N, C-alpha and C positions, 0 to 999 in steps of 0.2 A: 447628719453629723455622725461621724464614726466615734464609737465609744472607746475611751481609754481604759486600759486594765490597771486597776489600783489594788494594792495589797491591804491587809487588815490593819496595818500600822503604817504611818507615814509621817513626814515632816513637811511643813509648809511655812510660807511667809505671809504676814498680814501687814501690808504696807501702810494702810491708814492708821493702824494701831502701833506702827513702828516695832513690830516683832518679827524676828527671823528664826528659822529652823525650829519651829514649835512642834512638839510631838502631838500627833493626832491618833485617835482611835476611830476607825471606820466602823460604823454600827448600823447595819441594814435593818436592825430591829427598832431603831429610833427614827422618828419622823423628822424632828428638828435637830439642828446643830446647836451646840452650846460651848461656851468658854467659861473656864473656872475663874470666878471672881469672888471677892469677899468684901465685907464692909459696904454693901450696896445701899445707897441712900439717895433719895430725891431731895434737892434743896434749890430753891429759887429757879424752878423750871429747868433744872439741870440734873443729870444723873451722875453720881460719883461712885466709883468702885476701885478695888485694888486687884490687879492680876496676880494669880498665885501659880507658880511653877518652880518648885525647888531645884529642878534640873538646870534652870537658867538663872543664876544669881544676878545677872545683869538686868533681868526683867522681873524677877520675883519681888512683889511688893510695889510694882509700877502702878501709879494712879492713872486711871482713865476718867475723862470728863466728857459726857455726851450731851449735846444740845438736842439732838433728835433721837427719840426712842419711843417704843410702844410697850404696852402691857399686854402680855399674852397668857393664856392658860394652857399648861402642858400636863398631859397625863403620863405619869411614870409607868414603868413596866409592872409595878405592883398595884396599879389602878388609882393611885392617889393623884388628885389634880392639884397642881401648884401654880400660883401666880408668879410670873417671871417678867423681867424686863427683857426686851429684845432690841438689838441694834443692827444697823446695816453696816457692812464693811466689805472689804475685798480680801481675797486669798490668792496667793500665787502658788500654783501647783502644776507640775509638768510644764513649767516655763510659760504658763498662761495665766492671765488675770481673770478671775471670776468674781461676780458679786455673790455675797453670802449673808444670810440672816443668822445672827447668833443670839441665843438666849443667854442671859447671864445666870450662872448657876454656881452655887457653893458645892464644889465637887471634891471636898477634902478626902473622902474615902476612895476616890478614883486615882488610878495610876497616870492617866493622861489629862493634860490641862484643856484639851479640846476634843470634843466628840463630834463627828461628822455624820449626819443622818441622811435619810432617803430623800428629803426635799432637795438637798444640794446635789446628791449623787445622780438622781433620776435624769435620764437622757444624755448624761455626760460620761458616766463611768460604769464599768463592770468590775465587781469585786472578786478577786481571787484570794481566798483566805490563806493560801500557802505562801503568798508574797509579802515582803516587808520593805518599806522605804524605797519603792520603785522610783518615784519622782526625785527624792532626795539623792539617790545614787546617780541618777542621770545628771542632776545638777552638779554633783561633786566631780563626776567624770568630765563634764563640759568645762568646768572651772580648771581642772587639772590639765586638760588638753589645751586650753587657752594659753597656759603658761609654758607649755612644752614647745610651742611654735617658734 
C-alpha cells in the first residue's frame, strides 16, 4: 500500500461519532490516538462522556454513550502512566474510511480535540511537518468542483 502524505495538522470526520471537520494534531511522538472528552463515567456497563471542542459549538458538550470499550494504560511523555478508557471508531481522512482506536482523554490544556498517534499512522501515512490540512483542502476542493459542474 502506498503511503499518503499528511501534514502536522488536519481535519477529519468521525462518522460513528457524528462529528465532522474535527481538528487533529498529528503526533509521531505519541503511540496511541486520543479524543478530548470530559465527565467520563462508567454506569450500568456503559461509558458516558462529553466531547469538548470550543471551535465547534455544534459539537461542544455533545454526550457520547459507549456500550463497548476497554481500559488501557497510557504512558505520557513525562513518564506518568494513566488509566484511560478506549473506544473503537472510524475516521474519514483523504476520502477513505479507516478504523481507529481512541483513548478518552481530558485534554483541556491542548489546542486540538484529537491527537493522532503512530499506531494509526503506521503503514498508511508519511508525515510532512510543513503541511497543514492536506486532506481537508482536497475535500473542500472536491466539494467546490462538484458544484461548479
